[in-house]
C-alpha positions in Angstrom: 0.0 0.0 0.0 2.8 2.4 0.9 4.6 1.6 -2.4 1.4 2.1 -4.3 0.8 5.4 -2.6 4.3 6.6 -3.3 3.9 5.7 -7.0 0.6 7.7 -7.1 2.2 10.7 -5.5 5.2 10.4 -7.9 2.8 10.2 -10.9 0.9 13.3 -9.7 4.2 15.2 -9.2 5.5 14.1 -12.6 2.2 15.2 -14.3 2.3 18.6 -12.5 5.9 19.2 -13.5 5.2 18.1 -17.1 2.2 20.3 -17.2 4.2 23.3 -15.9 6.9 22.7 -18.4 4.4 22.3 -21.3 2.6 25.5 -20.3 6.0 27.3 -20.1 6.9 25.9 -23.5 3.6 27.0 -25.0 3.9 30.5 -23.5 7.4 30.7 -24.9 6.2 29.5 -28.3 3.4 32.0 -28.3 5.7 34.8 -27.3 8.2 33.8 -30.1 5.3 33.6 -32.6 4.1 37.0 -31.5 7.6 38.5 -31.9 8.0 36.8 -35.3 4.6 38.2 -36.4 5.4 41.7 -35.2 8.9 41.5 -36.9 7.3 40.4 -40.3 4.7 43.1 -40.0 7.5 45.6 -39.4 9.4 44.4 -42.5 6.3 44.8 -44.7 5.6 48.3 -43.4 9.2 49.3 -43.6 9.5 48.3 -47.2 6.3 50.1 -48.1 7.6 53.4 -46.7 10.9 53.5 -48.6 11.9 53.9 -52.2 10.8 50.9 -54.3 13.3 48.3 -55.4 12.9 44.9 -57.1 15.0 43.3 -54.4 12.5 44.5 -51.7 9.6 43.2 -53.7 11.3 39.8 -54.1 11.9 39.8 -50.3 8.2 40.4 -49.6 7.2 37.7 -52.1 9.4 35.2 -50.3 8.2 36.2 -46.8 4.5 36.3 -47.6 4.0 32.4 -47.4 5.7 32.3 -44.0 3.7 35.2 -42.8 0.5 33.5 -43.9 1.4 30.2 -42.2 2.2 32.0 -39.0 -1.0 33.9 -39.1 -3.0 30.7 -39.6 -1.3 28.9 -36.8 -1.8 31.8 -34.4 -5.4 32.3 -35.6 -4.6 35.9 -36.4 -7.3 38.0 -38.0 -7.5 37.8 -41.7 -6.8 41.5 -41.9 -3.1 40.8 -41.2 -2.8 38.7 -44.4 -4.9 41.3 -46.3 -2.5 44.0 -45.2 0.6 42.0 -46.2 -0.8 41.3 -49.7 -1.9 45.0 -50.0 1.7 46.2 -49.2 3.2 43.6 -51.6 0.8 44.7 -54.3 1.7 48.4 -53.9 5.5 47.6 -53.9 5.2 45.4 -56.9 3.2 48.0 -58.8 5.7 50.7 -58.1 8.6 48.6 -59.3 6.8 47.7 -62.6 6.0 44.1 -61.6 2.3 44.4 -62.6 1.7 40.7 -62.8 2.7 40.2 -59.2 0.7 43.4 -58.2 -2.4 41.9 -59.9 -1.9 38.6 -58.1 -1.5 40.3 -54.7 -4.6 42.5 -55.2 -6.6 39.6 -56.3 -5.8 38.0 -53.0 -7.0 41.1 -51.3 -10.2 41.1 -53.4 -11.2 37.7 -52.1 -11.8 39.1 -48.6 -13.1 42.6 -48.0 -11.4 44.9 -50.6 -11.6 48.7 -50.3 -12.4 51.0 -53.2 -8.6 51.7 -53.4 -7.8 48.0 -53.6 -10.2 47.6 -56.6 -8.8 50.7 -58.3 -5.2 49.5 -57.9 -6.1 46.0 -59.2 -7.6 47.7 -62.3 -4.5 49.8 -62.8 -2.3 46.7 -62.6 -4.4 45.0 -65.2 -4.4 48.0 -67.5 -0.6 48.1 -67.3 -0.5 44.6 -68.7 -2.8 45.4 -71.6 -5.9 43.9 -70.0 -8.0 46.9 -71.0 -11.4 45.3 -71.1 -11.0 43.8 -67.6 -9.5 47.0 -66.2 -12.3 49.2 -67.6 -14.9 46.9 -66.1 -13.3 47.2 -62.7 -13.0 51.0 -63.1 -16.6 51.2 -64.0 -17.6 49.1 -61.0 -15.7 51.3 -58.6 -17.2 54.4 -60.2 -20.7 53.0 -60.0 -20.4 51.6 -56.4 -18.8 54.6 -54.7 -19.7 57.8 -56.6 -22.6 58.5 -54.2 -21.0 57.1 -51.1 -21.1 59.2 -47.9 -17.5 58.2 -47.3 -15.1 60.8 -48.8 -12.3 58.3 -49.3 -14.6 56.1 -51.4 -15.9 59.0 -53.4 -12.3 60.0 -54.1 -11.6 56.5 -55.5 -14.6 56.7 -57.7 -13.3 60.0 -59.1 -9.9 58.3 -59.8 -11.7 55.5 -61.6 -13.7 57.9 -63.7 -10.5 59.7 -64.7 -8.9 56.4 -65.6 -11.9 55.7 -67.9 -11.7 59.1 -69.5 -7.9 58.7 -70.1 -6.8 61.5 -72.5 -10.2 62.5 -73.8 -10.6 66.1 -72.5 -14.4 66.4 -73.1 -15.3 62.9 -71.9 -18.4 62.7 -69.7 -16.5 60.6 -67.1 -14.0 63.4 -66.7 -16.9 65.8 -66.1 -18.3 63.5 -63.4 -14.9 63.2 -61.8 -14.5 66.9 -61.7 -17.8 67.4 -59.9 -16.8 64.8 -57.3 -13.4 66.3 -56.8 -14.8 69.8 -56.6 -17.2 68.8 -53.9 -14.4 67.1 -51.9 -12.2 70.2 -52.2 -14.9 72.5 -50.9 -14.9 70.5 -47.7 -11.1 70.0 -47.5 -9.2 72.4 -49.9 -5.8 71.5 -48.4 -6.0 67.8 -49.0 -3.1 66.9 -51.2 -4.8 63.9 -53.0 -7.8 66.1 -53.9 -5.6 68.9 -55.1 -3.6 66.3 -57.2 -6.7 64.9 -58.9 -7.9 68.5 -59.6 -4.6 69.3 -61.2 -4.8 66.3 -63.4 -8.3 67.3 -64.6 -7.1 70.9 -65.2 -4.0 69.8 -67.0 -5.9 67.8 -69.5 -8.6 70.3 -70.2 -7.9 73.8 -68.6 -10.4 75.6 -70.8 -13.3 73.5 -69.6 -12.7 73.6 -65.9 -10.5 76.6 -65.0 -13.6 78.8 -65.4 -15.3 76.9 -62.5 -13.4 78.2 -59.5 -13.2 76.3 -56.2 -12.8 78.4 -53.0 -9.3 78.2 -51.6 -7.8 76.4 -54.7 -5.9 78.2 -57.5 -7.0 76.9 -60.9 -3.5 76.4 -62.2 -2.4 72.8 -62.7 1.3 73.5 -63.0 1.4 75.6 -59.8 -0.6 72.9 -57.9 1.7 70.1 -59.0 4.9 72.1 -58.4 3.7 72.9 -54.9 2.8 69.3 -54.2 6.0 67.9 -55.6 8.0 70.3 -53.3 5.9 69.6 -50.2 5.8 65.8 -50.6 9.0 64.4 -52.1 8.1 60.9 -51.0 5.0 60.9 -53.3 6.6 60.4 -56.8 3.3 60.6 -58.6 3.2 64.4 -57.9 6.6 65.0 -59.6 5.8 62.6 -62.4 2.6 64.4 -63.2 4.4 67.8 -63.3 7.0 66.4 -65.7 4.3 64.9 -67.9 2.2 68.2 -67.9 5.3 70.2 -68.8 6.2 67.8 -71.6 2.7 67.9 -73.0 2.6 71.7 -73.0 6.0 72.0 -74.8 4.9 69.7 -77.6 3.2 72.4 -79.5 5.4 75.4 -78.7 7.7 76.5 -81.5 9.1 79.6 -79.9 9.3 79.0 -76.2 9.1 82.1 -74.0 11.1 82.6 -70.8 8.3 81.3 -68.7 8.2 78.1 -70.8 11.9 77.6 -70.5 11.7 78.1 -66.7 8.9 75.6 -66.5 11.0 73.1 -68.5 14.0 73.6 -66.2 11.9 73.1 -63.2 10.4 69.9 -64.6 13.9 68.6 -65.4 15.0 69.2 -61.8 12.0 67.3 -60.6 12.8 64.5 -63.0 16.4 64.2 -61.9 15.3 64.1 -58.2 12.8 61.4 -59.0 15.3 59.3 -60.8 17.9 59.7 -58.0 15.3 58.5 -55.4 13.2 56.1 -57.5 15.7 54.6 -59.9 13.8 51.3 -59.9 10.5 52.9 -60.9 9.8 52.6 -64.6 7.7 55.8 -64.7 10.6 57.8 -63.2 13.0 56.6 -65.8 10.5 57.3 -68.6 10.0 60.8 -67.2 13.7 61.7 -67.5 13.9 60.2 -71.0 
């Protein structure tokens, strides 16, 4: 009886020690998994915030499966994987890997995509020559969000309408985009994204829209883009739009005036800065050329 009792006590003690060790191991594993998840999230966000490079895009592509597996094992919210794919898609798009960008945004689209996600997916498709599919997506964004009470969604609908209008100055979609952007600017005239879209509309068709003033916003596309490019050097699209606008204006000028030459010099300066900072971005290289 004494031996049996001793064995029972020993078994209980062994089980208690084993349980404690297992609990400690589980806590350690959970802590390590949490640290790994935080580290991977930091890598994705860090790459997103810096100048694009193919190497960084390849790194994110290699890390994404591990991040996904870690998220599934820890039962992380699906938003974590969505965020990782969204960052990968943006980085891939900026480095000219439009096929990878499309793949990443398609993954995002399978969950709860935002209007911006759908817009970027359409842009990635258009860059690959998938015009019909891209236009259908642009049309969907414009139709779904043009009357939204959310300013961010309405802004994306305006971008989609401009993408549909392309270079056609008198296109009805451009007129709809102008009305949306004008309303947004009335509520927030200092918003850089709203000002940028307004400048794009003005630059393509100044005669149509410069006569419709918006309080607090000067109706001069070049001045708006020059100001934005100077204020936000980490937003390459502003400088690229300024270079494109200057190039478009100079096409038909046979005898450039001093103001034209000054504008051209300013655009060249922006182009050089863009190339120095974003040498892996195809649009920056094209702007300089």
